[in-house]
KEDO-465904 format. One line per 4 residues: their letters; for each residue x, y, z of C-alpha. Coordinates in nm, 3 decimals, padded with zeros to 5 digits. Each point is the difference from the previous one (the first is absolute). Example, Ala and Ser with C-alpha at 12.3 -4.5 7.8 and 13.67 -1.06 7.14 Angstrom:
<kegus>
as	01.230,-00.450,00.780; 00.137,00.344,-00.066
</kegus>
This chain:
<kegus>
msdv	00.000,00.000,00.000; 00.306,00.221,00.033; 00.015,00.035,-00.376; -00.342,00.162,-00.027
vstt	-00.042,00.188,00.324; 00.126,00.353,00.049; 00.185,00.050,00.324; -00.066,00.372,00.008
slql	-00.140,00.115,00.337; -00.290,00.242,00.042; -00.066,00.243,00.283; -00.340,-00.104,00.132
idad	-00.029,00.269,00.271; 00.233,00.298,00.027; 00.154,00.138,00.318; -00.296,00.240,00.044
gefn	-00.251,-00.284,-00.010; -00.138,00.061,-00.351; -00.118,-00.316,-00.178; 00.122,-00.051,-00.360
spgv	-00.321,-00.123,-00.163; 00.108,00.046,-00.367; 00.328,-00.182,00.062; -00.175,-00.294,00.167
dsfa	-00.251,-00.023,-00.283; 00.282,-00.022,-00.255; 00.184,-00.249,00.220; -00.306,-00.227,00.024
asps	-00.056,00.024,-00.377; 00.350,-00.127,-00.083; 00.010,-00.322,-00.208; 00.138,-00.199,00.292
latc	-00.300,00.081,00.223; -00.291,00.086,-00.228; -00.112,-00.360,-00.044; 00.080,-00.145,00.340
gsky	-00.343,00.077,00.150; 00.016,-00.070,00.373; 00.304,-00.229,-00.021; 00.255,00.235,00.147
kvia	00.149,00.070,00.339; 00.113,00.312,00.184; 00.312,-00.002,00.215; 00.109,00.298,00.209
imgp	00.288,00.075,00.231; 00.032,00.223,00.305; 00.278,00.075,00.242; 00.233,00.268,00.130
qssg	00.156,00.249,-00.234; 00.333,-00.106,-00.157; -00.049,-00.361,00.111; 00.048,-00.144,-00.351
kstl	-00.363,-00.049,-00.099; 00.044,00.095,-00.363; 00.317,-00.210,-00.023; -00.185,-00.302,00.135
lnhv	-00.287,00.042,-00.250; 00.233,00.042,-00.296; 00.194,-00.317,00.083; -00.305,-00.213,00.080
fgtq	-00.240,00.111,-00.274; 00.230,00.154,-00.260; -00.150,00.349,00.030; 00.205,00.318,-00.052
fqem	-00.103,00.218,00.290; 00.252,00.273,00.082; 00.246,-00.117,00.265; 00.189,00.201,00.261
naia	00.346,00.129,-00.093; 00.213,-00.113,00.295; 00.281,00.233,-00.098; -00.230,00.304,00.010
grgr	-00.116,-00.096,00.349; -00.330,-00.113,00.148; -00.314,00.192,-00.085; -00.343,-00.033,-00.158
ttqg	00.026,-00.179,-00.333; -00.362,-00.106,-00.060; -00.254,00.281,00.025; -00.365,-00.097,00.023
iwma	-00.100,-00.342,-00.134; 00.134,-00.158,-00.321; -00.125,-00.298,-00.195; 00.141,-00.233,-00.261
lapk	-00.064,-00.341,-00.155; 00.222,-00.286,00.121; 00.178,-00.133,-00.312; 00.160,-00.297,00.178
idep	-00.335,-00.154,00.102; -00.190,-00.197,-00.263; -00.344,00.102,00.128; -00.093,00.371,00.001
vivl	00.120,00.156,00.324; -00.022,00.373,00.077; 00.265,00.125,00.241; -00.044,00.312,00.218
dleg	00.302,00.179,00.146; -00.097,00.226,00.294; 00.182,00.301,00.134; 00.191,-00.099,00.313
ndgr	-00.135,00.096,00.337; 00.183,00.181,00.277; 00.183,00.224,-00.249; 00.165,00.323,00.099
erge	-00.136,00.185,-00.307; -00.358,-00.012,00.133; 00.107,00.057,00.357; -00.150,-00.104,00.333
ddta	-00.335,00.173,-00.038; -00.087,-00.104,-00.356; -00.064,-00.371,00.016; -00.350,-00.006,-00.148
fekq	00.116,-00.094,-00.350; 00.203,-00.300,00.112; -00.301,-00.129,00.195; -00.226,00.059,-00.297
aalf	00.242,-00.172,-00.235; 00.039,-00.298,00.233; -00.378,-00.038,00.040; -00.046,00.031,-00.376
amsv	00.261,-00.269,-00.065; -00.151,-00.234,00.256; -00.346,00.053,-00.149; 00.084,-00.062,-00.368
advl	00.288,-00.250,00.020; -00.035,-00.376,00.002; 00.349,-00.027,00.150; 00.149,00.274,00.217
lvni	00.378,-00.012,00.046; 00.117,00.153,00.327; 00.368,00.087,-00.038; 00.155,-00.012,00.350
wchd	00.357,00.005,00.129; 00.097,-00.300,00.208; 00.131,00.214,00.283; -00.337,00.186,00.022
igre	-00.197,-00.314,00.085; -00.136,00.035,00.354; 00.003,00.377,-00.016; -00.313,00.219,00.002
agag	00.056,00.280,-00.249; 00.289,-00.159,-00.188; -00.214,-00.303,-00.089; -00.279,00.227,-00.119
kpll	-00.253,-00.120,00.259; -00.173,00.340,00.054; -00.055,00.033,-00.373; -00.125,-00.358,-00.035
kivm	-00.238,00.047,00.294; -00.151,00.315,-00.145; -00.035,-00.150,-00.346; -00.154,-00.326,00.124
evqm	-00.246,00.184,00.227; -00.120,00.237,-00.269; -00.021,-00.274,-00.261; -00.253,-00.183,00.218
klfs	-00.217,00.311,00.014; 00.019,00.087,-00.369; 00.002,-00.331,-00.185; -00.169,-00.338,00.014
prkt	00.206,-00.306,00.101; 00.261,-00.084,-00.266; 00.280,-00.241,00.075; 00.343,00.136,-00.091
tvlf	00.333,-00.182,00.003; 00.255,00.198,00.204; 00.356,-00.105,-00.084; 00.261,00.123,00.247
vird	00.333,00.024,-00.190; 00.273,00.012,00.264; 00.303,00.185,-00.136; 00.362,-00.045,00.107
rskt	-00.079,-00.315,00.193; 00.218,-00.104,00.291; 00.075,-00.335,00.155; -00.344,-00.007,00.166
pldh	-00.208,-00.275,-00.167; -00.288,00.110,-00.222; -00.247,-00.209,00.199; 00.086,00.190,00.315
lsgi	-00.031,00.338,-00.172; -00.330,-00.096,-00.163; -00.135,-00.108,00.339; 00.086,00.341,00.147
lttd	-00.168,00.180,-00.289; -00.307,-00.223,00.020; -00.038,00.065,00.372; 00.043,00.374,-00.054
mekl	-00.265,-00.002,-00.273; -00.248,-00.191,00.218; 00.052,00.242,00.290; -00.038,00.287,-00.243
wdsi	-00.327,-00.150,-00.128; -00.139,-00.046,00.349; 00.081,00.360,00.094; -00.179,00.170,-00.288
akpa	-00.356,00.131,00.036; -00.242,-00.212,-00.200; -00.358,00.082,-00.105; -00.268,-00.186,00.192
eksn	-00.093,-00.219,-00.295; 00.367,-00.104,-00.043; 00.094,-00.042,00.365; 00.037,-00.378,-00.038
mklt	00.217,00.014,-00.313; 00.347,-00.150,00.027; 00.330,00.107,-00.156; -00.007,-00.302,-00.229
dyfe	-00.339,00.112,-00.136; 00.169,00.304,-00.157; 00.366,-00.091,-00.044; 00.218,-00.301,-00.086
lkfa	00.351,00.054,00.140; 00.303,-00.130,-00.189; 00.370,00.059,00.054; 00.323,00.012,-00.203
slpn	00.356,00.123,00.071; 00.277,00.139,-00.223; 00.372,00.071,00.060; 00.162,00.342,-00.021
yeer	-00.010,00.123,-00.360; 00.325,00.193,-00.002; 00.210,-00.255,00.189; -00.138,-00.320,-00.158
eelf	-00.146,00.111,-00.332; 00.026,-00.333,-00.178; -00.179,-00.187,00.278; -00.259,00.281,00.011
raet	-00.070,-00.041,-00.374; -00.026,-00.376,00.031; -00.246,00.014,00.289; -00.214,00.263,-00.172
cmlr	-00.031,-00.242,-00.292; -00.117,-00.268,00.242; -00.242,00.250,00.153; -00.137,00.077,-00.348
erfa	-00.077,-00.368,-00.060; -00.223,-00.008,00.308; -00.223,00.261,-00.165; -00.066,-00.234,-00.295
sede	00.032,-00.338,00.172; -00.291,-00.237,00.050; 00.135,-00.126,00.332; -00.184,00.068,00.324
dafi	00.283,00.240,00.092; -00.075,00.217,-00.306; -00.097,00.360,00.052; -00.255,00.007,-00.286
aegs	-00.232,-00.295,-00.045; -00.033,-00.147,-00.346; -00.319,00.100,-00.185; -00.107,00.263,00.252
ttsv	-00.163,00.311,-00.144; -00.049,00.358,00.108; -00.356,00.122,00.050; 00.049,00.315,-00.216
pidg	00.046,-00.049,-00.378; 00.299,00.175,-00.153; -00.214,00.253,-00.186; -00.136,00.119,00.336
lsys	00.341,00.025,00.166; 00.031,00.377,-00.030; -00.347,00.071,00.138; 00.041,-00.253,00.282
mnsm	00.341,00.132,00.113; -00.115,00.361,-00.028; -00.310,-00.068,00.211; 00.212,-00.185,00.256
wqav	00.249,00.287,00.019; -00.274,00.261,00.045; -00.155,-00.207,00.280; 00.339,-00.017,00.169
rdnk	00.070,00.372,-00.041; -00.344,00.107,00.123; 00.030,-00.210,00.314; 00.077,00.237,00.288
dldl	00.123,-00.282,00.219; 00.327,00.012,-00.193; 00.062,00.368,00.079; 00.178,-00.098,00.320
pahk	00.242,00.220,00.191; 00.370,-00.048,00.020; 00.166,-00.210,00.268; 00.003,00.268,00.270
vmva	-00.365,00.079,-00.058; -00.077,-00.370,00.011; 00.173,-00.036,00.334; -00.186,00.300,00.137
tvrc	-00.327,-00.145,-00.121; 00.059,-00.337,00.166; 00.127,00.141,00.330; -00.271,00.267,00.038
eqia	-00.263,-00.261,-00.062; 00.158,-00.230,00.260; 00.019,00.279,00.260; -00.361,00.099,-00.060
teai	-00.109,-00.362,00.038; 00.194,-00.032,00.324; -00.154,00.319,00.141; -00.353,-00.120,-00.077
tele	00.077,-00.344,00.143; 00.123,00.154,00.326; -00.321,00.202,00.020; -00.217,-00.310,-00.050
esee	00.197,-00.202,00.257; -00.006,00.266,00.272; -00.207,-00.063,00.314; -00.178,00.332,-00.038
wesl	-00.118,-00.097,-00.348; -00.128,-00.338,00.117; -00.179,00.170,00.288; -00.167,00.244,-00.241
qeqs	-00.119,-00.288,-00.216; -00.166,-00.173,00.296; -00.154,00.323,00.133; -00.138,00.105,-00.338
kagh	-00.189,-00.329,-00.026; -00.140,00.010,00.354; -00.119,00.361,00.034; 00.055,00.368,-00.059
vpel	00.369,00.112,00.016; 00.029,00.366,00.109; 00.258,00.208,-00.192; 00.074,-00.285,-00.237
gstl	00.133,00.239,-00.265; 00.258,00.152,00.238; 00.128,-00.342,00.104; 00.034,-00.112,-00.361
sqli	00.181,00.325,-00.085; 00.267,-00.078,00.260; 00.057,-00.349,-00.144; 00.022,00.135,-00.355
staf	00.244,00.274,00.106; 00.225,-00.265,00.154; -00.003,-00.204,-00.322; 00.076,00.304,-00.220
akyd	00.279,00.111,00.234; 00.171,-00.340,-00.037; -00.035,00.012,-00.378; 00.131,00.358,-00.032
eetg	00.298,-00.071,00.224; 00.117,-00.317,-00.181; -00.061,00.123,-00.357; 00.159,00.343,00.034
ffdv	00.304,-00.085,-00.218; -00.185,-00.161,-00.293; -00.117,00.161,-00.324; -00.257,00.272,00.081
kvrd	-00.247,-00.095,-00.274; 00.010,-00.365,00.092; -00.030,00.079,00.370; -00.300,00.231,-00.048
gkre	-00.168,-00.243,-00.236; 00.037,-00.290,00.240; -00.126,00.224,00.281; -00.318,00.056,-00.198
emta	-00.028,-00.375,-00.051; 00.052,-00.049,00.373; -00.279,00.250,00.064; -00.231,-00.198,-00.228
klvg	00.087,-00.321,00.186; -00.059,00.172,00.335; -00.342,00.105,-00.123; -00.079,-00.366,-00.058
visr	00.131,-00.097,00.345; -00.172,00.282,00.189; -00.322,-00.061,-00.194; -00.039,-00.338,00.172
vleq	-00.020,00.155,00.347; -00.204,00.294,-00.126; -00.248,-00.227,-00.174; -00.032,-00.215,00.312
qldw	-00.078,00.310,00.207; -00.244,00.134,-00.259; -00.166,-00.342,-00.019; -00.052,-00.004,00.378
ihkt	-00.140,00.356,-00.005; -00.222,-00.100,-00.294; -00.145,-00.310,00.168; -00.056,00.157,00.341
glkl	-00.146,00.316,-00.153; -00.240,-00.197,-00.215; -00.108,-00.214,00.295; -00.054,00.311,00.212
yege	-00.201,00.160,-00.278; -00.224,-00.305,-00.037; -00.079,00.005,00.372; -00.073,00.375,00.009
ftsa	-00.206,-00.021,-00.317; -00.207,-00.295,00.124; -00.063,00.173,00.332; -00.101,00.328,-00.167
tses	-00.240,-00.158,-00.249; -00.163,-00.225,00.259; -00.152,00.298,00.182; -00.368,00.065,-00.067
gahf	-00.058,00.260,-00.269; 00.368,00.009,-00.106; 00.068,00.134,-00.348; 00.206,-00.272,-00.170
aaca	00.193,00.213,-00.253; 00.077,00.277,00.250; 00.131,-00.251,00.256; 00.215,-00.166,-00.265
qsck	00.169,00.325,-00.103; 00.053,00.135,00.351; 00.157,-00.327,00.116; 00.218,-00.005,-00.314
qaal	00.137,00.350,00.064; 00.086,-00.095,00.357; 00.177,-00.318,-00.116; 00.201,00.187,-00.265
qlyt	00.108,00.263,00.251; 00.119,-00.273,00.239; 00.187,-00.167,-00.288; 00.174,00.329,-00.085
dqtt	00.101,00.056,00.361; 00.152,-00.347,00.030; 00.197,00.027,-00.327; 00.140,00.350,00.055
dtvp	00.352,-00.113,00.106; 00.048,-00.329,-00.184; 00.226,00.100,-00.294; 00.374,00.067,00.053
sqlt	00.113,00.345,-00.110; 00.264,-00.137,-00.240; -00.263,-00.197,-00.197; -00.294,00.239,00.013
sdla	-00.015,00.048,-00.377; 00.012,-00.377,-00.056; -00.238,-00.122,00.272; -00.246,00.288,00.039
stvt	-00.199,-00.140,-00.289; -00.018,-00.334,00.184; -00.179,00.164,00.293; -00.226,00.194,-00.236
kars	-00.094,-00.316,-00.188; -00.058,-00.183,00.329; -00.234,00.276,00.121; -00.182,-00.010,-00.332
sfss	-00.030,-00.378,00.034; -00.134,00.041,00.354; -00.260,00.248,-00.123; -00.095,-00.237,-00.282
eidk	-00.040,-00.286,00.249; -00.237,00.214,00.207; -00.199,00.088,-00.311; -00.008,-00.367,-00.095
yise	-00.124,-00.093,00.349; -00.269,00.271,-00.015; -00.103,-00.127,-00.342; -00.020,-00.360,00.123
vtke	-00.204,00.094,00.309; -00.226,00.219,-00.212; -00.051,-00.280,-00.248; -00.064,-00.250,00.279
rvts	-00.257,00.217,00.177; -00.171,00.110,-00.319; -00.018,-00.364,-00.110; -00.149,-00.096,00.337
smaq	-00.255,00.281,-00.021; -00.090,-00.094,-00.357; -00.053,-00.361,00.110; -00.245,00.123,00.265
fkks	-00.180,00.222,-00.250; -00.024,-00.286,-00.249; -00.135,-00.226,00.273; -00.252,00.265,00.101
lsss	-00.095,00.051,-00.364; -00.050,-00.372,-00.044; -00.216,-00.030,00.312; -00.207,00.303,-00.101
lgpv	-00.029,-00.060,-00.371; -00.017,-00.380,-00.015; -00.340,-00.049,00.169; -00.153,00.293,-00.191
vasi	00.115,-00.136,-00.335; -00.114,-00.352,00.090; -00.342,00.130,00.107; -00.046,00.199,-00.322
idda	00.102,-00.296,-00.215; -00.221,-00.242,00.197; -00.297,00.233,-00.041; 00.076,00.031,-00.373
apnm	-00.237,00.291,-00.057; -00.025,00.149,-00.350; 00.217,00.296,00.114; 00.261,-00.233,00.154
wrsl	00.298,00.142,-00.191; -00.087,00.362,00.074; -00.044,-00.085,00.367; 00.335,-00.177,-00.003
tssv	00.177,00.296,-00.162; -00.146,00.259,00.234; 00.049,-00.210,00.315; 00.360,-00.087,-00.090
aeit	00.081,00.362,-00.081; -00.155,00.124,00.324; 00.170,-00.255,00.227; 00.335,00.030,-00.179
srqq	-00.006,00.379,00.020; -00.073,-00.017,00.371; 00.297,-00.235,00.052; 00.225,00.224,-00.211
dsmy	-00.089,00.302,00.212; 00.078,-00.195,00.316; 00.330,-00.115,-00.149; 00.104,00.355,-00.097
tslk	-00.076,00.126,00.349; 00.191,-00.285,00.162; 00.310,00.036,-00.222; 00.014,00.378,00.000
sfel	00.274,00.012,00.264; 00.235,-00.200,-00.226; 00.006,00.292,-00.249; -00.002,-00.234,-00.296
erge	00.038,00.139,-00.347; -00.309,00.074,-00.199; 00.082,-00.274,-00.247; 00.037,-00.255,00.281
ierl	-00.336,00.100,00.147; -00.163,-00.044,-00.338; 00.167,-00.338,-00.038; -00.135,-00.116,00.337
kgnl	-00.346,00.123,-00.092; 00.030,-00.191,-00.322; 00.094,-00.310,00.200; -00.321,00.030,00.202
eena	-00.203,00.041,-00.318; 00.170,-00.303,-00.149; -00.065,-00.195,00.318; -00.368,00.098,-00.013
reiv	-00.018,-00.112,-00.360; 00.159,-00.334,00.094; -00.261,-00.049,00.272; -00.282,00.069,-00.246
dski	00.163,-00.221,-00.264; 00.032,-00.289,00.246; -00.364,00.030,00.106; -00.112,00.014,-00.362
eeav	00.218,-00.301,-00.081; -00.158,-00.195,00.286; -00.346,00.097,-00.124; 00.084,-00.108,-00.356
ksiv	00.128,-00.336,00.124; -00.327,-00.062,00.188; -00.225,00.152,-00.268; -00.204,-00.318,-00.053
grmr	-00.083,-00.023,00.369; -00.094,00.368,00.009; -00.224,-00.042,-00.302; -00.164,-00.300,00.167
drfn	-00.059,00.199,00.318; -00.145,00.290,-00.199; -00.226,-00.242,-00.187; -00.123,-00.166,00.321
kvfn	-00.060,00.339,00.159; -00.228,00.108,-00.283; -00.149,-00.342,-00.075; -00.075,-00.124,00.354
vtdk	-00.083,00.329,00.174; -00.286,00.231,-00.078; 00.034,00.372,-00.056; -00.106,00.046,00.362
glpr	00.291,-00.211,00.123; -00.211,-00.304,00.093; 00.061,-00.360,-00.113; -00.185,-00.078,-00.321
twdt	-00.260,-00.284,-00.001; -00.056,-00.177,-00.326; -00.379,-00.007,-00.018; -00.205,00.014,-00.316
rvdi	00.003,00.379,-00.004; 00.380,00.027,-00.051; 00.134,00.029,-00.359; 00.322,-00.199,00.028
gavs	00.114,00.093,-00.353; -00.023,00.373,00.067; 00.167,-00.029,00.341; 00.287,-00.210,-00.141
kkak	00.054,00.245,-00.287; 00.014,00.289,00.243; 00.246,-00.188,00.220; 00.222,-00.092,-00.297
lasa	00.006,00.359,-00.121; 00.107,00.109,00.348; 00.284,-00.254,-00.014; 00.095,00.115,-00.351
ellt	00.020,00.360,00.123; 00.229,-00.116,00.281; 00.222,-00.177,-00.254; 00.008,00.321,-00.206
lltv	00.119,00.201,00.299; 00.299,-00.229,00.053; 00.087,-00.051,-00.368; 00.154,00.341,-00.072
dqrd	00.194,00.233,00.231; -00.217,00.311,00.000; 00.198,00.223,00.236; 00.068,00.227,-00.298
arhe	-00.332,00.166,-00.082; 00.106,00.050,-00.363; -00.073,-00.365,-00.075; -00.362,-00.001,00.126
khvs	-00.143,00.044,-00.349; 00.173,-00.318,-00.116; -00.110,-00.195,00.309; -00.366,00.038,-00.104
kvkl	00.072,-00.213,-00.308; 00.174,-00.256,00.216; -00.310,-00.010,00.223; -00.227,-00.065,-00.299
sick	00.224,-00.287,-00.115; 00.005,-00.167,00.342; -00.372,00.058,00.074; -00.073,-00.163,-00.333
ladp	00.113,-00.324,00.164; -00.284,00.030,00.254; -00.267,00.146,-00.230; 00.081,-00.051,-00.369
egha	-00.334,00.146,-00.118; 00.002,00.307,00.225; 00.363,00.087,-00.087; 00.018,-00.099,-00.364
egas	00.202,00.313,-00.088; 00.291,-00.125,00.213; 00.298,-00.162,-00.178; 00.062,-00.369,00.059
ivgm	00.310,-00.066,00.213; 00.044,-00.353,-00.129; 00.344,-00.018,-00.164; 00.077,00.365,00.091
dlfp	00.352,00.058,00.138; -00.041,00.362,00.120; -00.297,00.229,00.045; -00.025,00.272,-00.269
nvee	00.164,00.334,00.091; 00.111,-00.132,00.340; 00.374,00.002,00.073; 00.152,-00.335,00.086
tltl	00.151,00.143,00.319; -00.349,00.091,00.124; -00.153,-00.339,-00.080; -00.042,-00.204,00.316
irpt	-00.177,-00.294,-00.163; 00.033,-00.073,-00.371; -00.317,-00.069,-00.205; 00.082,-00.369,-00.046
kcad	00.051,-00.034,00.375; -00.334,00.178,00.060; -00.175,-00.257,-00.217; 00.158,-00.287,00.196
lwkq	-00.088,00.159,00.334; -00.358,00.053,-00.112; -00.034,-00.368,-00.090; 00.123,-00.099,00.346
fene	-00.241,00.244,00.164; -00.294,-00.106,-00.216; 00.051,-00.364,00.092; -00.024,00.088,00.369
anvs	-00.294,00.237,-00.053; -00.196,-00.264,-00.190; 00.009,-00.222,00.309; -00.183,00.267,00.202
itqa	-00.248,00.057,-00.282; -00.071,-00.373,-00.022; -00.067,-00.016,00.373; -00.235,00.297,-00.023
vaaq	-00.196,-00.160,-00.284; -00.028,-00.325,00.198; -00.124,00.191,00.306; -00.262,00.184,-00.206
daan	-00.121,-00.328,-00.152; -00.038,-00.149,00.347; -00.201,00.302,00.113; -00.227,-00.035,-00.300
raaa	-00.064,-00.365,00.075; -00.067,00.072,00.363; -00.256,00.265,-00.091; -00.176,-00.228,-00.252
ngpp	-00.033,-00.307,00.223; -00.253,00.027,00.291; -00.034,-00.233,00.302; -00.170,-00.351,-00.057
lwal	-00.378,-00.050,00.061; 00.042,-00.246,00.287; 00.212,00.258,00.177; -00.274,00.258,-00.044
aaia	-00.266,-00.250,00.133; 00.213,-00.083,00.303; 00.057,00.367,00.072; -00.375,00.067,-00.027
ilgy	-00.103,-00.284,00.236; 00.272,00.029,00.261; 00.017,00.374,00.008; -00.371,00.073,-00.010
defm	-00.031,00.119,00.358; 00.310,00.210,-00.021; -00.110,00.138,-00.334; -00.337,00.094,00.144
svly	00.159,00.161,00.306; 00.219,00.207,-00.227; -00.296,00.099,-00.209; -00.189,00.112,00.308
npll	00.311,00.186,00.131; 00.094,00.289,-00.240; 00.334,00.062,00.167; 00.117,-00.357,-00.050
liil	-00.128,00.010,-00.356; 00.197,00.309,-00.076; 00.313,-00.151,00.157; -00.051,-00.322,-00.196
lacv	-00.045,00.183,-00.328; 00.307,00.208,00.071; 00.208,-00.310,00.079; -00.120,-00.171,-00.317
avgk	00.091,00.304,-00.209; 00.343,00.035,00.161; 00.068,-00.373,-00.023; -00.096,-00.016,-00.365
slye	00.220,00.298,-00.082; 00.298,-00.143,00.190; -00.061,-00.340,-00.160; 00.029,00.149,-00.346
kcdv	00.291,00.230,00.082; 00.211,-00.273,00.163; -00.088,-00.254,-00.271; -00.079,-00.261,00.265
aqdm	-00.120,-00.261,-00.248; 00.329,00.007,-00.193; 00.222,-00.021,00.312; -00.204,-00.281,00.160
khgf	00.067,-00.217,-00.303; 00.347,-00.056,00.146; -00.147,-00.158,00.315; -00.140,00.127,00.329
vpgl	00.323,00.083,00.183; 00.191,00.135,-00.306; -00.311,00.196,-00.089; -00.007,00.162,00.344
llla	00.371,00.087,-00.031; -00.062,00.162,-00.338; -00.304,00.190,00.130; 00.170,00.130,00.316
pkii	00.200,00.285,-00.164; -00.300,00.099,-00.215; -00.258,00.054,00.273; 00.130,00.322,00.154
pavt	00.062,00.178,-00.337; -00.347,-00.113,-00.117; -00.167,00.123,00.318; 00.192,00.328,-00.028
eyvg	-00.114,00.045,-00.359; -00.362,-00.083,00.088; -00.001,00.240,00.293; 00.149,00.268,-00.224
etie	-00.268,-00.048,-00.264; -00.272,00.002,00.267; 00.130,00.318,00.157; 00.020,00.162,-00.342
tlsk	-00.361,-00.102,-00.075; -00.119,00.131,00.335; 00.191,00.324,-00.054; -00.171,00.051,-00.330
aaae	-00.337,-00.077,00.152; 00.064,00.244,00.284; 00.090,00.267,-00.248; -00.323,-00.060,-00.191
qhal	-00.200,00.006,00.323; 00.158,00.326,00.100; -00.095,00.154,-00.334; -00.362,-00.106,00.043
akeq	-00.019,00.090,00.372; -00.201,00.318,-00.053; -00.255,-00.175,-00.223; -00.054,-00.280,00.248
vase	-00.064,00.228,00.302; -00.372,00.038,-00.079; -00.059,-00.369,-00.066; 00.188,-00.115,00.311
tlks	-00.310,00.035,00.223; -00.222,-00.203,-00.234; 00.262,-00.272,-00.015; 00.015,-00.009,00.381
nata	-00.377,-00.045,00.032; -00.002,-00.267,-00.266; 00.281,-00.179,00.174; -00.189,00.003,00.335
tets	-00.317,-00.142,-00.161; 00.200,-00.268,-00.174; 00.169,-00.091,00.325; -00.340,-00.045,00.179
svaa	-00.125,-00.224,-00.277; 00.308,-00.212,00.012; -00.031,-00.035,00.379; -00.362,-00.108,-00.029
etav	00.083,-00.251,-00.266; 00.282,-00.128,00.210; -00.230,-00.047,00.298; -00.257,-00.184,-00.211
sgeg	00.268,-00.215,-00.150; 00.136,-00.076,00.347; -00.346,-00.106,00.129; -00.054,-00.225,-00.301
lkqr	00.339,-00.156,00.049; -00.080,-00.083,00.362; -00.326,-00.167,-00.101; 00.173,-00.215,-00.261
kaaa	00.260,-00.112,00.252; -00.269,-00.090,00.253; -00.187,-00.204,-00.260; 00.313,-00.176,-00.094
nn	00.073,-00.092,00.363; -00.351,-00.142,00.040
</kegus>
């Protein structure tokens, strides 16, 4: 490959840190690299200035980097970072030659570039050569440990895990075996790895996850040049060997294709340059940084371990600590005095900066005690407020909102008094906001407690109002629905509105002391209205579920009871067909009432059509204009939400009702038939003959005694009427005892009805007599005389009859 590869080197990054993008693009487009794709490797070298890095690369890889002129003296030869293709390696290998670190040209305070260059090399190289003098092994700065630590630490923060081979090339080896030297370097690298700060997500990463350490040694170049050349040739073979000791594995590829090399390296370099972690101070600043931080840590540790501090921690948890701020100020002053005394000779900027960091740490330490004290004040203050508030609001006639605010102001004033001297003077600007936030939190807790108590008491009051509403409204609604009058829905609406309004007024009066917002009051009123509607809805739902039973009761009320409220007797004068039609129409009207929700008066005009359709079931001829509900899903012009019973369901319910009603009608017809038969059939002739013979004397005594006759006639009339009304003949068909049991509940209603009719007849007769009283005054005397004459005649006849009777008895005895 040496015949076709140019050995000319290219400056990748100049001494000022400027990246040579055009040069890298041309380099990557060279014939030797253009077609290699990702099959190339990057090798870089780092080490102290004038340590022979360029010489090593030229002998191992055949590059032509500029080497130091020993005659001219030691100085910076390589400026920035250079790159070249390795002509002595068969596979494409890009070699980077870095400017040496620890050079006098950049000085003590300008080490940023060497750190940037080292990090860049470690980030892009597959193999990083660390050129180190044998006599520097075991040293801190001479072995480049500070630089390696910084570079490794920052690489973890900037880049994802990428395993890099680190080859330590030990120059000017001594008699010490390589194994011993490699062990020292390995131990140093592991300690270095353990000491660096790692991100949380990489805290468990090991050195071997990022780096593979390898070692090689070379003799002194000037004293043993031939041996040096021979061993560099052997070192070169390990870069192309397939053995396990090879530095580059056979067939391995780089993740970035060659045509993206310029963009990748440029992006990597910009990331390295923009990283502020590499802008580290020089050695003296570094020492000042470490020592000031140590002193500050020691001062804070002494504060935390002091007996006074431990005592403050215990007291702040247990109760109020008077003059807490002054005590903390003394402890802080002691810590600052120690820091200022021991850091007086270090760099001023570093010292002041670390003092500010110490102040921030002290804020965190002091905050623990302060927060404990504020927490105690918070808890005790809140507990005291709850007691005072409960006591104030429990008094009769106490205004809830006024008590809440007055108790809150008292609690806040007590909180302010107890937190007046809690913040140390040195940290007032840092911790004053903590007290302010704590007071705000305390106030918020009080408001939250007031809100919870308000909600609890309002909820309790609303539960009582709802209970009262239910007890007041429920029976009224049930009574109106049970009565089922034609104006049922209007009565429901007006009664519900009246009772609900009365409860709302009571609620407003009761909750006035809570000073609720207008919107909340309206919401609670709405809750009562909704509760009232739920009560009505539940009662209506119950009525709908028992509609068949209600229709049956309405039918029986009309069918079995007269208009005067008396039990109906099924004699020949009663038209059963007319009575049953009237009763069915009454039941149909009841069904109509519970078919559509009519609380909205706007739907009344459509309900009339619904009534015609349902009444048509009871009286098809009298309500022929009504639409048939058979097969109808919804009533015309009636919203589905207002429909309580659908038309098809109405038809089914009517069939159930009609089956039950027909039973009562059948019984009535049978009773009327029995009454007709009883009236048509008289007593048998033999019974009449027996009555005539056996009861002759009694009959004659009654005939001769007008009073007994009148009583007998009255008893016969009453008995006949009761016989017909109670339907004795029909009930006695079941047997004597069952007949008596059936007749028992009928006797009193029948007697009551008969007495009522008699009284009504007598009342009418009395009224007629009163109207004719004046006309009968003149004829009253004539009637009296006629009555006296008639009485004398009757007495005479009675005497004659008595004498004749005695004679007949005497003759019979003889």
